[in-house]
C-alpha angles and dihedrals in degrees: 000000000000109000094015124072124195123203126179125196136141091009090302123120111206117202110199122196097219106188100098094155088064094039088255094292105175122244127198091259090052091052089053094049093048091048090051092048093050093047091048092049091050090059098039114094089198091066116078101169142009128224123197122195140151129244115240128004099325132061099209134330091205132249116352100260092221089071091059093044093050092050093046091052093048094248091120140007113240089197087069095046128101092260092092095050089046093053092046092049092046097045095045101039105131095203125078117270122204124193130203110201126191133159115354126005111182132175109326086014086071103031094053088061089068088068094049120094098214126023127189115189137185112251090232095046118124120220121192139163107200097172096129091051086061092049090254139111130242116276140198092057088291094138086064101035104042095053088048088057104038107013134255102281096049090044092050091051089051093050105031103031094034092232115175127228122216119221089254091053091047091055093044092051095047102253089113135029098223140003111217140168106286093246091058099050100084093049093048093049092046092050091050092049091050091048091052092046090055094056126089100287098209091054092049092049093047091049093050090050092051092050097053128069096220095181094052092047092049091050091048092050090053093048091047092050094050093047092044092053091049091051093050088064095054126104088236092062093046090051092048093052091047090051091048092050091048091053090050093044092240131129112267 
């Protein structure tokens, strides 16, 4: 699977973002592999829970910026990418999903957590959603789900001002269950996933379904996608990608 590793033990499927040199920024191929893994786990009676973590120091530095730049320049169509299948698989997965977050979580590295059922985060982690700085809008139904968790004003600061949350703040605000020393996060998340996988699966699935407004999330995902695609075509987005590429010494 390239930059995604899958491990299965004790009825838990672990999805590992394995692109540490790029801080686990997600490529189109990775989106496709994660979507396939989630879909397969949903249909596999031998899997009782799913754990997502990153390899190395960082959980996920967000979407690989080259995908946005290519779409903005007309070289590719993000509407035909694996992002949509990934978001559908993540948001509709009937089985419990646990996340282990260390280091940096940026963009989709934060918004995917809203679709996880348990989140364990390093106290010194940094969570940020700099969509507006790229001329874009929040995705993954986060404009619906984050305000529901932490309120409008704090959410707007997170989105519009680009304010960062520490792991401690994320736990205090309800985005994560616990903030722990970084070296304890993986073990805590793994233990929680194993505990979930040992419980009566039908009851866990039924409870998760009752707790989530599937219709509202689906509608928000559609609205996000449409707004995101519109923003990719704006001069502001093109300028932001060019500036980002210049800072990284890459072609825009």
